[in-house]
C-alpha positions as CSV (number, residue, x, y, z in Angstrom):
1,M,0.0,0.0,0.0
2,N,1.1,3.6,-0.7
3,R,3.7,2.7,-3.3
4,Y,4.2,4.2,-6.7
5,P,5.0,2.0,-9.6
6,L,8.6,2.1,-10.8
7,W,7.8,4.1,-13.9
8,K,6.2,6.9,-12.0
9,N,9.1,7.2,-9.6
10,L,11.5,7.3,-12.5
11,L,9.4,9.9,-14.3
12,I,9.3,12.2,-11.2
13,L,13.1,11.7,-10.8
14,A,13.6,12.5,-14.5
15,V,11.6,15.8,-14.1
16,V,13.7,16.8,-11.1
17,L,17.0,16.0,-12.8
18,V,16.0,17.9,-16.0
19,G,15.0,20.8,-13.8
20,L,18.3,20.8,-12.0
21,L,20.1,20.7,-15.4
22,Y,18.3,23.7,-16.8
23,A,18.5,25.7,-13.6
24,L,22.3,25.1,-13.4
25,P,23.3,27.8,-15.9
26,N,22.0,30.4,-13.5
27,L,24.9,29.6,-11.1
28,F,27.7,30.4,-13.6
29,P,29.1,33.9,-13.7
30,Q,28.3,36.4,-16.5
31,D,31.1,38.0,-18.4
32,P,30.8,41.7,-19.2
33,S,30.8,41.8,-23.0
34,I,30.3,43.9,-26.1
35,Q,28.3,42.5,-29.0
36,V,29.4,43.7,-32.4
37,T,27.5,43.6,-35.7
38,G,28.6,45.1,-39.0
39,T,26.8,47.8,-41.0
40,R,25.3,47.1,-44.4
41,D,28.4,48.4,-46.2
42,N,30.9,46.8,-43.8
43,P,29.7,43.3,-42.6
44,V,31.6,41.4,-39.9
45,T,34.3,39.2,-41.5
46,E,37.1,37.0,-40.3
47,A,39.4,40.1,-40.2
48,S,37.0,42.0,-38.0
49,A,38.0,40.1,-34.9
50,A,41.7,41.0,-35.5
51,E,40.8,44.6,-36.2
52,I,38.9,44.9,-32.9
53,A,41.6,43.1,-31.0
54,A,44.2,45.5,-32.4
55,A,42.1,48.5,-31.4
56,M,41.7,47.2,-27.9
57,E,45.5,46.5,-27.6
58,N,46.4,50.0,-28.8
59,A,44.1,51.4,-26.1
60,A,45.6,49.0,-23.5
61,V,42.2,47.4,-22.8
62,P,42.6,43.7,-21.9
63,V,40.2,41.4,-23.7
64,K,39.3,38.0,-22.3
65,D,38.1,36.5,-25.5
66,I,36.6,37.3,-28.9
67,E,34.2,34.8,-30.4
68,R,32.1,34.5,-33.5
69,L,28.4,34.3,-33.1
70,P,25.7,33.1,-35.5
71,G,24.3,35.8,-37.8
72,D,27.6,37.5,-38.5
73,K,28.1,38.9,-35.0
74,L,31.1,39.0,-32.7
75,L,31.1,38.8,-28.9
76,V,34.0,40.5,-27.2
77,R,34.4,39.3,-23.5
78,F,36.0,41.2,-20.7
79,T,36.9,40.3,-17.2
80,T,35.5,43.3,-15.3
81,P,32.7,45.9,-16.0
82,S,35.3,48.7,-16.0
83,E,37.2,47.0,-18.9
84,Q,34.0,46.6,-20.7
85,L,33.2,50.3,-20.4
86,R,36.7,51.2,-21.6
87,G,36.3,48.8,-24.5
88,A,32.9,50.5,-25.4
89,E,34.7,53.8,-25.5
90,V,37.3,52.4,-27.9
91,M,34.5,51.0,-30.2
92,E,32.6,54.3,-30.1
93,Q,35.7,56.5,-30.9
94,T,37.5,54.3,-33.5
95,L,35.1,51.8,-35.0
96,S,31.6,53.2,-34.8
97,D,31.6,54.1,-38.5
98,R,32.1,50.5,-39.5
99,Y,30.5,48.5,-36.7
100,N,27.5,48.7,-34.4
101,S,28.2,47.7,-30.7
102,A,26.3,47.5,-27.5
103,L,27.0,46.4,-23.9
104,T,25.7,43.1,-22.7
105,T,26.6,40.2,-20.5
106,S,27.2,36.7,-21.6
107,P,27.3,33.5,-19.5
108,D,30.6,31.7,-19.2
109,L,29.1,28.2,-19.6
110,P,30.9,24.9,-20.1
111,G,30.6,23.4,-23.6
112,W,28.4,20.5,-22.5
113,L,25.7,22.9,-21.2
114,E,25.8,24.9,-24.4
115,A,25.5,21.7,-26.3
116,L,22.3,21.0,-24.4
117,N,21.1,24.6,-25.2
118,A,20.8,25.3,-21.5
119,Q,20.9,29.0,-20.9
120,P,20.3,31.2,-17.9
121,M,17.1,33.2,-17.7
122,F,17.1,36.8,-18.7
123,L,17.0,39.5,-16.0
124,G,14.9,42.6,-16.5
125,L,16.1,46.2,-16.7
126,D,15.8,46.6,-13.0
127,L,18.0,43.5,-12.3
128,R,20.3,42.9,-15.2
129,G,20.2,46.2,-17.0
130,G,19.6,46.7,-20.7
131,I,19.2,49.4,-23.2
132,H,17.3,52.6,-22.5
133,V,16.8,55.1,-25.3
134,L,14.8,58.4,-25.6
135,I,13.7,59.0,-29.1
136,D,12.6,62.3,-30.6
137,V,10.1,62.2,-33.5
138,D,10.5,64.8,-36.2
139,M,6.9,66.2,-36.3
140,E,7.7,68.8,-38.9
141,A,8.8,66.1,-41.3
142,A,5.5,64.2,-40.6
143,V,3.6,67.3,-41.7
144,D,5.8,67.7,-44.8
145,Q,5.3,64.1,-45.7
146,A,1.5,64.6,-45.4
147,L,1.8,67.6,-47.7
148,E,3.9,65.6,-50.2
149,R,1.2,62.9,-50.3
150,Y,-1.5,65.6,-50.9
151,T,0.7,67.2,-53.6
152,G,0.8,63.9,-55.5
153,D,-2.9,63.3,-55.0
154,I,-3.8,66.8,-56.2
155,R,-1.6,66.4,-59.3
156,T,-3.2,63.1,-60.1
157,E,-6.8,64.5,-59.6
158,L,-6.2,67.5,-61.8
159,R,-4.8,65.4,-64.6
160,K,-7.7,63.0,-64.2
161,Q,-10.1,66.0,-64.5
162,K,-8.0,67.4,-67.5
163,V,-7.4,70.7,-65.8
164,R,-4.2,72.3,-67.1
165,Y,-1.8,73.7,-64.6
166,L,1.7,75.1,-65.0
167,T,3.4,73.9,-61.7
168,I,2.6,72.4,-58.4
169,T,5.0,73.1,-55.6
170,R,5.2,73.1,-51.8
171,D,6.1,76.5,-50.3
172,A,6.0,77.8,-46.7
173,G,4.0,74.8,-45.4
174,R,1.4,74.9,-48.1
175,I,0.8,73.6,-51.7
176,A,0.8,76.1,-54.5
177,V,-0.7,75.2,-57.9
178,R,0.0,77.8,-60.7
179,F,-2.3,78.4,-63.7
180,R,-2.2,80.5,-66.8
181,D,-5.8,81.8,-66.6
182,E,-8.4,82.5,-63.9
183,A,-11.0,80.0,-65.3
184,A,-8.7,77.0,-64.9
185,R,-7.8,78.2,-61.4
186,D,-11.4,78.5,-60.3
187,E,-12.2,75.0,-61.7
188,A,-9.2,73.5,-59.9
189,Q,-10.3,75.3,-56.7
190,Q,-13.7,73.6,-56.8
191,I,-12.2,70.2,-57.5
192,I,-9.6,70.5,-54.7
193,R,-12.3,71.6,-52.2
194,K,-14.6,68.8,-53.2
195,E,-12.0,66.0,-53.2
196,F,-9.8,67.1,-50.4
197,R,-12.1,68.3,-47.6
198,D,-9.3,68.2,-45.0
199,L,-7.4,71.0,-46.7
200,T,-8.1,74.7,-46.5
201,V,-8.2,76.1,-50.0
202,D,-7.5,79.7,-51.0
203,T,-6.7,81.6,-54.2
204,G,-4.4,84.3,-55.3
205,A,-2.8,86.1,-58.3
206,E,0.6,87.5,-59.0
207,G,0.9,89.3,-62.3
208,A,-0.2,86.9,-65.1
209,N,-0.1,83.9,-62.8
210,Y,-3.1,82.6,-60.9
211,F,-2.7,80.3,-57.9
212,V,-4.6,77.9,-55.7
213,Y,-3.2,77.5,-52.3
214,A,-4.0,74.4,-50.2
215,A,-2.8,74.0,-46.6
216,L,-3.4,71.7,-43.7
217,P,-5.4,73.5,-40.9
218,P,-3.9,73.5,-37.4
219,Q,-6.3,70.8,-36.2
220,I,-5.4,68.4,-39.0
221,Q,-1.7,69.1,-38.4
222,E,-2.1,68.1,-34.8
223,E,-3.9,64.9,-35.9
224,V,-1.1,64.1,-38.4
225,K,1.6,64.7,-35.6
226,D,-0.3,62.5,-33.1
227,F,-0.8,59.8,-35.7
228,A,2.9,59.9,-36.6
229,L,3.9,59.5,-32.9
230,E,1.4,56.6,-32.4
231,Q,2.5,55.0,-35.6
232,N,6.1,55.2,-34.7
233,I,5.4,53.6,-31.3
234,T,3.5,50.8,-33.0
235,T,6.4,50.4,-35.5
236,L,9.1,50.3,-32.9
237,R,7.1,47.8,-30.9
238,N,6.7,45.6,-33.9
239,R,10.4,45.8,-34.7
240,V,11.3,44.8,-31.1
241,N,8.6,42.0,-31.0
242,A,9.8,40.6,-34.4
243,L,13.2,40.0,-32.6
244,G,11.6,38.3,-29.6
245,V,12.6,40.8,-26.9
246,A,10.8,39.9,-23.7
247,E,8.8,42.5,-21.9
248,P,9.9,45.7,-23.8
249,I,8.6,49.0,-22.5
250,I,7.8,51.4,-25.3
251,A,5.8,54.4,-24.2
252,R,5.0,57.9,-25.2
253,Q,6.7,60.8,-23.3
254,G,5.3,64.3,-23.9
255,E,4.2,65.5,-27.3
256,R,7.0,64.2,-29.5
257,R,9.2,61.7,-27.7
258,I,9.2,58.0,-27.1
259,V,10.9,56.0,-24.3
260,V,12.1,52.6,-25.2
261,Q,13.5,50.2,-22.5
262,L,14.8,46.8,-23.6
263,P,15.5,44.7,-20.5
264,G,17.5,41.6,-20.8
265,A,18.1,42.4,-24.5
266,Q,18.9,39.2,-26.4
267,D,20.7,41.0,-29.2
268,P,21.5,44.5,-28.1
269,A,23.7,45.5,-31.1
270,R,20.9,44.5,-33.5
271,L,18.3,46.3,-31.4
272,K,20.3,49.5,-31.5
273,E,20.6,49.1,-35.2
274,L,16.9,48.5,-35.7
275,L,15.8,51.3,-33.4
276,G,18.2,53.8,-34.9
277,A,17.6,52.9,-38.5
278,T,14.9,54.1,-40.8
279,A,14.7,51.8,-43.8
280,T,12.0,51.9,-46.4
281,L,11.5,51.7,-50.2
282,E,10.1,54.1,-52.7
283,Y,8.9,53.2,-56.2
284,R,9.4,55.8,-58.9
285,L,9.3,55.9,-62.7
286,V,12.6,56.5,-64.5
287,D,12.8,59.7,-66.5
288,T,13.6,58.6,-70.0
289,E,12.8,61.9,-71.6
290,H,15.8,63.8,-70.4
291,D,19.6,63.2,-70.5
292,V,21.2,62.3,-67.3
293,R,24.4,64.2,-68.4
294,D,22.6,67.5,-68.2
295,A,21.6,66.7,-64.6
296,L,25.2,65.9,-63.8
297,D,26.1,69.4,-65.0
298,G,23.6,70.9,-62.6
299,R,20.6,71.2,-65.0
300,V,18.2,68.8,-63.3
301,P,14.8,68.8,-65.1
302,V,11.7,70.1,-63.3
303,G,9.8,67.1,-61.9
304,S,12.9,64.9,-61.8
305,A,15.7,64.1,-59.3
306,L,19.2,62.7,-59.7
307,Y,19.9,59.4,-58.0
308,R,22.7,56.9,-58.2
309,E,22.6,53.1,-58.5
310,R,24.7,50.9,-56.2
311,N,27.5,50.7,-58.8
312,G,27.6,54.5,-58.8
313,Q,25.9,54.9,-62.1
314,P,23.7,58.2,-62.2
315,I,20.1,57.9,-63.1
316,L,17.2,60.3,-63.4
317,L,13.9,59.5,-61.6
318,S,10.6,61.1,-61.5
319,R,9.9,63.1,-58.3
320,R,6.5,61.6,-58.1
321,V,6.5,58.7,-55.7
322,I,4.2,55.8,-56.7
323,V,4.2,53.8,-53.5
324,T,6.1,54.3,-50.2
325,G,6.9,52.0,-47.3
326,D,3.9,53.1,-45.2
327,Q,1.6,51.5,-47.8
328,I,3.3,48.1,-47.5
329,T,1.2,45.6,-45.4
330,D,3.5,42.6,-45.6
331,A,7.0,41.7,-46.8
332,S,8.9,38.5,-46.9
333,A,12.4,37.5,-48.0
334,G,13.0,34.9,-50.7
335,F,14.7,34.3,-54.0
336,D,13.7,35.3,-57.5
337,Q,12.6,32.2,-59.4
338,Q,14.2,33.3,-62.6
339,S,17.6,34.6,-61.5
340,G,17.9,33.1,-58.1
341,S,19.0,36.4,-56.6
342,P,17.7,37.6,-53.2
343,A,14.3,39.3,-53.4
344,V,11.7,40.8,-51.1
345,F,8.1,39.9,-51.8
346,V,5.9,43.0,-51.1
347,N,2.1,43.2,-50.4
348,L,0.4,46.6,-50.6
349,D,-2.7,48.1,-49.0
350,G,-5.8,48.9,-51.0
351,Q,-4.8,52.5,-51.8
352,G,-1.2,51.5,-52.7
353,A,-2.4,48.6,-54.9
354,R,-4.7,50.9,-56.8
355,R,-2.0,53.5,-57.4
356,M,0.5,50.9,-58.4
357,R,-1.9,49.2,-60.8
358,N,-2.9,52.6,-62.4
359,V,0.7,53.7,-62.9
360,T,1.9,50.3,-64.3
361,T,-1.1,50.2,-66.6
362,E,-0.3,53.6,-68.1
363,N,3.5,52.9,-68.3
364,V,3.8,49.3,-69.7
365,G,7.2,49.0,-71.3
366,K,8.8,51.8,-69.3
367,P,11.4,51.3,-66.6
368,M,10.5,51.7,-62.9
369,A,13.1,52.1,-60.2
370,V,13.2,51.0,-56.5
371,V,14.9,53.4,-54.2
372,F,16.2,52.1,-50.9
373,I,16.3,54.8,-48.2
374,E,18.2,54.2,-44.9
375,S,18.9,56.7,-42.1
376,R,21.1,55.9,-39.1
377,T,23.1,57.7,-36.6
378,V,26.9,57.5,-36.7
379,T,29.6,59.0,-34.3
380,R,32.6,60.8,-35.7
381,M,35.4,62.4,-33.9
382,V,35.6,66.2,-34.4
383,D,38.4,68.0,-32.7
384,G,38.9,65.1,-30.4
385,E,35.2,65.0,-29.4
386,P,32.6,62.5,-30.4
387,V,29.9,64.0,-32.5
388,K,26.7,62.1,-33.5
389,E,25.5,62.8,-37.1
390,R,22.5,61.6,-38.9
391,E,23.5,59.8,-42.1
392,R,20.9,59.3,-44.9
393,T,21.5,57.0,-47.7
394,E,19.4,56.9,-50.9
395,E,20.3,54.6,-53.7
396,V,18.6,52.8,-56.5
397,I,18.7,49.1,-55.9
398,S,16.7,47.9,-58.9
399,V,15.6,49.2,-62.3
400,A,13.3,47.0,-64.4
401,N,10.8,47.5,-67.3
402,I,7.2,47.2,-66.5
403,L,6.2,44.1,-68.5
404,E,2.6,44.0,-67.5
405,P,0.3,45.8,-65.0
406,F,0.5,44.6,-61.4
407,G,-1.0,45.8,-58.1
408,R,-1.2,44.3,-54.7
409,R,1.7,41.8,-54.7
410,F,5.0,41.9,-56.5
411,Q,8.7,41.4,-55.8
412,T,11.8,43.6,-55.5
413,T,15.2,42.4,-56.5
414,G,18.7,44.0,-56.7
415,L,19.7,43.3,-53.1
416,D,23.3,42.4,-52.2
417,S,22.6,39.3,-50.1
418,S,19.9,37.1,-48.5
419,D,20.7,38.7,-45.1
420,E,20.0,42.2,-46.5
421,A,16.7,40.9,-48.0
422,H,15.8,39.4,-44.6
423,N,16.6,42.6,-42.8
424,L,14.7,44.8,-45.3
425,A,11.7,42.5,-45.1
426,L,11.8,42.6,-41.4
427,L,11.8,46.4,-41.4
428,L,9.1,46.7,-44.0
429,R,6.9,44.0,-42.3
430,A,7.2,45.8,-39.0
431,G,6.0,49.0,-40.6
432,A,7.5,52.1,-41.9
433,L,8.1,54.9,-39.5
434,A,5.5,57.7,-40.1
435,A,8.2,60.3,-39.3
436,P,12.0,60.3,-39.0
437,I,13.4,59.6,-35.5
438,E,16.5,60.6,-33.7
439,I,17.9,59.0,-30.6
440,V,18.5,61.9,-28.3
441,E,19.4,60.0,-25.2
442,E,20.9,56.5,-24.9
443,R,21.9,54.6,-21.9
444,T,23.2,51.1,-21.7
445,I,22.5,50.1,-18.1
446,G,25.1,47.7,-16.8
447,P,24.4,44.7,-14.6
448,S,26.1,46.3,-11.5
449,L,23.3,48.9,-11.3
450,G,20.8,46.1,-10.7
451,Q,22.9,44.1,-8.2
452,D,21.3,45.7,-5.2
453,N,17.9,44.7,-6.5
454,I,19.1,41.2,-7.2
455,D,20.6,40.9,-3.7
456,Q,17.4,42.2,-2.1
457,G,15.2,40.0,-4.1
458,F,17.4,36.9,-3.4
459,R,17.3,37.8,0.3
460,S,13.5,38.1,0.4
461,V,13.2,34.7,-1.2
462,M,15.7,33.1,1.2
463,I,14.0,34.7,4.3
464,G,10.6,33.6,3.2
465,L,11.9,30.1,2.4
466,A,13.7,29.8,5.7
467,L,10.6,30.9,7.7
468,V,8.4,28.4,5.9
469,V,11.0,25.6,6.2
470,V,11.4,26.1,10.0
471,F,7.6,26.3,10.6
472,M,6.8,23.2,8.5
473,A,9.7,21.2,10.2
474,L,8.6,22.1,13.7
475,Y,4.8,21.7,13.1
476,Y,4.7,18.6,10.9
477,R,8.0,16.9,11.8
478,V,9.0,14.3,9.2
479,F,6.1,15.3,6.9
480,G,7.2,18.9,7.3
481,L,10.8,18.0,6.3
482,V,9.3,16.3,3.2
483,A,7.3,19.5,2.4
484,D,10.5,21.5,2.8
485,L,12.4,19.2,0.4
486,V,9.7,19.5,-2.3
487,L,9.5,23.3,-1.7
488,I,13.2,23.6,-2.6
489,V,12.6,21.4,-5.6
490,N,9.7,23.6,-6.6
491,L,12.0,26.7,-6.6
492,V,14.5,24.8,-8.8
493,L,11.8,23.9,-11.2
494,I,10.5,27.5,-11.4
495,V,14.0,28.7,-12.3
496,A,14.4,25.8,-14.8
497,V,11.2,26.6,-16.6
498,L,12.0,30.4,-16.7
499,S,15.4,29.5,-18.1
500,A,14.1,27.0,-20.6
501,L,11.5,29.5,-21.9
502,Q,14.2,32.3,-21.9
503,A,11.7,34.4,-19.9
504,T,12.7,37.7,-18.3
505,L,12.8,37.9,-14.6
506,T,12.0,41.3,-13.0
507,M,11.5,42.5,-9.4
508,P,7.7,41.9,-9.8
509,G,8.6,38.4,-11.0
510,I,10.6,37.8,-7.8
511,A,7.5,38.9,-5.9
512,G,5.6,36.3,-7.7
513,I,8.2,33.7,-6.7
514,V,8.0,34.8,-3.0
515,L,4.2,34.5,-3.2
516,T,4.6,31.1,-4.7
517,V,6.8,30.0,-1.8
518,G,4.1,30.7,0.6
519,M,1.3,29.3,-1.6
520,A,3.3,26.1,-2.5
521,V,3.0,24.7,1.1
522,D,-0.7,25.3,1.2
523,A,-1.3,22.1,-0.7
524,N,0.9,20.2,1.7
525,V,-0.9,21.8,4.7
526,L,-4.2,20.6,3.3
527,I,-2.9,17.1,2.8
528,F,-1.2,16.8,6.2
529,E,-4.2,18.2,8.1
530,R,-6.4,15.6,6.2
531,I,-4.0,12.9,7.3
532,R,-4.1,14.0,10.9
533,E,-7.9,14.1,10.8
534,E,-8.0,10.5,9.5
535,I,-5.7,9.4,12.3
536,R,-8.0,11.1,14.9
537,N,-10.9,9.2,13.3
538,G,-9.1,5.9,14.1
539,S,-7.7,5.0,10.6
540,S,-4.4,3.2,10.3
541,P,-1.3,5.2,9.3
542,Q,-1.3,3.7,5.8
543,A,-5.0,4.3,5.3
544,S,-4.6,7.9,6.6
545,I,-1.9,8.7,4.2
546,H,-3.9,7.3,1.3
547,A,-7.1,9.1,2.3
548,G,-5.2,12.3,3.0
549,Y,-3.8,12.6,-0.5
550,D,-7.0,11.4,-2.2
551,K,-9.5,13.6,-0.3
552,A,-7.4,16.8,-0.4
553,L,-6.8,16.5,-4.2
554,S,-10.0,18.2,-5.3
555,T,-9.6,21.1,-2.9
556,I,-6.0,21.6,-4.0
557,V,-7.0,21.6,-7.7
558,D,-9.9,24.0,-7.2
559,A,-7.8,26.5,-5.2
560,N,-4.9,26.5,-7.7
561,I,-7.2,26.7,-10.7
562,T,-8.7,30.0,-9.4
563,T,-5.1,31.3,-8.9
564,L,-4.2,30.2,-12.5
565,I,-7.3,32.1,-13.8
566,A,-6.2,35.2,-12.0
567,A,-2.6,34.9,-13.3
568,T,-4.0,34.4,-16.9
569,V,-6.1,37.6,-16.6
570,L,-3.2,39.5,-15.3
571,F,-1.1,38.4,-18.2
572,S,-3.8,39.1,-20.8
573,F,-4.6,42.6,-19.7
574,G,-1.4,43.7,-17.9
575,T,1.7,45.2,-19.4
576,G,5.4,45.2,-18.5
577,P,6.1,44.3,-14.9
578,I,2.5,43.0,-14.3
579,K,3.1,40.4,-17.0
580,G,6.4,39.4,-15.3
581,F,4.5,38.8,-12.1
582,A,1.8,36.9,-13.8
583,V,4.3,34.6,-15.6
584,T,6.2,33.6,-12.5
585,L,2.9,33.1,-10.6
586,F,1.5,30.9,-13.3
587,I,4.6,28.8,-13.6
588,G,5.0,28.6,-9.8
589,I,1.4,27.3,-9.4
590,L,1.9,24.6,-11.9
591,T,5.2,23.4,-10.4
592,S,3.9,23.6,-6.9
593,M,1.0,21.3,-7.8
594,F,3.4,18.8,-9.3
595,T,5.8,18.8,-6.4
596,A,3.1,19.0,-3.6
597,I,0.9,16.3,-5.0
598,L,3.2,13.9,-6.9
599,G,6.6,14.8,-5.5
600,S,5.8,14.7,-1.8
601,R,3.7,11.6,-2.2
602,A,6.6,9.8,-3.9
603,V,8.9,10.8,-0.9
604,I,6.3,9.8,1.7
605,N,5.8,6.4,-0.1
606,L,9.6,5.8,0.0
607,I,9.6,6.5,3.7
608,Y,6.4,4.8,4.9
609,G,5.1,2.8,2.0
610,G,5.1,-1.0,1.8
611,R,5.6,-1.7,5.5
612,R,3.7,-1.7,8.8
613,V,3.9,1.7,10.5
614,P,2.8,1.9,14.2
615,R,2.5,5.7,14.1
616,L,3.3,8.7,11.8
617,A,5.6,11.6,12.8
618,I,3.1,14.2,11.9
């Protein structure tokens, strides 16, 4: 009686051993490190490690190790945080124009643990540190972009209505359309007022020229700015989520700024690159009516702009943008079926698809260019001082003839590599930024800043655990010691599950663990009190054990299910730290049910099962 079959004991033992194995990486030290990735023009190569090592040696910064990581990244390990900070200064001052770098920590694990893919759990910004950036959104550029879209739409509408105009330009925050005669101006005024109700429309005349002026009223400008800020928040959140960063904090601050906190960043160099970069595509028709050599001499035709292809070849493109990145709803990387070259497959929204279909229908046989636009911040040394500059790159990556009309889905080729296609698809899929951004404040929070929180959290867990252990041992004796054993195993399993899931542990998460320590013994208390009640009713020790576990099971399950429901609701509707608390609480409840019901029963069976017992030490 009261004996588990061998397979069940082995199963419980296997779960405990696996838990110990995956909790073990958390005991190993973390090396202060710098993670390095290359820019698009200067990827990480075999020579990069030697270049970084030489720069560190010249600056007298000792390096523990430099290792190559998957995805064309390097990890530079240091012995102390101070050496890490000095190494970061070297990277910023001498190599920032060729490499992106960010501070991180990396576990110094033995090879056999890495082979099992056992990694320590991530710590939140309040424990481990991470990346904190304050981003400024260029609101004026958002309004300019809105005016640019209206300019193109007005041009298209006037051509559709066959209203002749001389020029259409943007001047002093408004759109100016110039006409030869007053009748055409008045007709255009009625069309613009009817089709573009958001704009304020006025007329004017200067000599023989007649004008229609269209501007965004202040209320609409505020709506455009607010939309740009919210769209950028959504875009940045999508970019971070696409990389799997746990519990990011992306919030609005004031009228034009965004705070981004990335605790326990998995790939900090990549995150900095993504947050700081603005990459999108523009599709424009090639100007085949004018000579590019005239443009090189400074005579750029009206309505055209001079660009360069990746090989440096100049090319004239129409100023009219057919489709921009904000009209792309989905993008995926792949390969062109005909040439086998890297490609990005693009899906457009309804408006973009209609515009693309109309333009390609009217221009079959003519060339269309794809312009790749990227903005990022680089640091250059000016008079011995680091100066951050915004660098914008515009280049034509593809020129191809329009063979037939197309609309919603098509592909873009001309990319250098499959990695670039993947990165571009990621940025496009995450969404284009509605306005340019600039990182005005950047802090990489080192692990030492969170050490006090780690110590206090660890101390709270230990004090709570010690009090529970002492109480259970004194009150329930042998059974209490068994409860203490499974409680410790429960903590190990919580850490193991968090590590296996690569979850992020924050201070609220530690609070969830402390709460779980107290709640984990509730199940054992219910079982032990039921056993004592059976003994008082005259049952034998073996029958009391059997009845105690069986009769308390339904109560334990009901109590824990209600807590699981609460944890699920917290996770579903909470954000940030609240989710961290809900995750640890949810995991703790599941592991405590396993250890309290199956684990403690297995130990009690080993102690008392299969033999006559005169009395129980309970």
